[in-house]
N, C-alpha and C positions, 0 to 999 in steps of 0.2 A: 689779655693779650700779652703783657710783658713777661708773665710767666711761661706763656707758649713760646715766646721768641727766645727766652732764655734756654728754655728745655730744647730747643731745635740747634742753638749755638753749642751747647753742651754735647749733645749727640754728634754734630759736626766735628767738635774738637775730638771726641772719642774715636770716632771713625778715621780722622787724619791721623791720629797717633798709632792707631791700630794697623792702619795701612802702611805704617814704616815712615810717614812723613816726620821730618825732623829740621826742616828749614825754620829757623828761630824768628824770621820776619812774618811768616805765615802764622806759624802758633801764637805769636805776640798779637796779631791783628784778630785772630779768633778769640783770643783771651780778653783782649780790650774791648772788642763788640760785645762779648757776652757779659764782661763787667759793667758795661753801660746800662744793660738791661736788668743786671742784678741790683746795683745802686739805685736804678729808677723805681725798682720795687720797694725800696725801703720807706719811702714816704706814704707811698699807696698803703702798705702794711700797717702803718702807723695810724693813717686816716681811717682806714677799715675798722681797726681795733677801736678807735675812738667812736666810730658811729655805732657800732654793734654792742659797746659796753654801756649799760646805763650809767648815768653821771655818778651815781653812789658807789658803782664798782670799777671805775675807770682805773684807779691805782692799782688795785688787784689784777686787772686785766692786763695793765702794761707790765706789772711785775711778773705774771706767768708768761707774757710774750718774751720779756728778756730772759727768763730763766730757761726757757725752750731754745732761744737763740744762743745762749751761752753753752747749753749742753751740746747743741750742735758744733759749736765753735770748738770745743774741747775734744769731741770724739771724731770729727772729720779727719783731722790730719793724722792721728793715730790709725784709724781704719784705712785711709787711703794709703799711708806708708807700709801698713803690714800687707795690703793688697799688693802693693806694688813690689815690696821684698818677696813676696810668694810667687808673683808671676813674672817678675823681671819687666814689666810695662806698666805704665800708667793708664792703659787702656781699660782695664777691668774697673778700676776705681772711677774713671771717668763715665764709664757705662752705669755703674751703681749710682753716681751722682745724677745722670739723666733719668734713669729709671724712678728715682725718688722724687725728682722734680717733675715727671710726668704723672706721678701719683699726686703730687701736690696740686698739679693743674686740675686733675678730675675732681679732687675734692673741693677746689676753689669754685668749679663750675656746677658741682652738685650740691654742695651744702650751702652756699650762698642765699640762694632764695629761702630755703627752708629757715635758716637761723633769722633772716631779716624779719620774716613775718612774725616768727614767735617773739622776738625781742621787741618788736613794735607792739605787739599785744600786751606784753609785761609792762612796757614804759607806759603805754596808754593807761593801763588799770592802776599804776602807781600816781600818776598825774590825776587821776579821777579821784582816788583816795586822798590826795593832799589837798584837792580843791573842795572837798566836802567836809 
């Protein structure tokens, strides 16, 4: 739900900017609201990673989560800035962000049940091996 709400607010922000809106109060409210949903996703993301990763591999799982997060943190400003320089507006960069979040939402919806069942099977098999 949080990913969906964040996606909606990113598109609202993109359409506001692309329609010529430039009121700093309105932009600040949209950005603040989307930021609340973004930051609310962080503990959920960590909790899901902890739930999905078998205890033996949690360190590696959090390392990979951090790696992907840092790659995104490095690429996002560069790509967004280049898009803004090329187009003269932040609209295209915000649309790209919204599209990526929408794709993320679809992956969360589609992949989670599949992974959950597989990982539960793996964990149960490991526990059975340990108990024997």
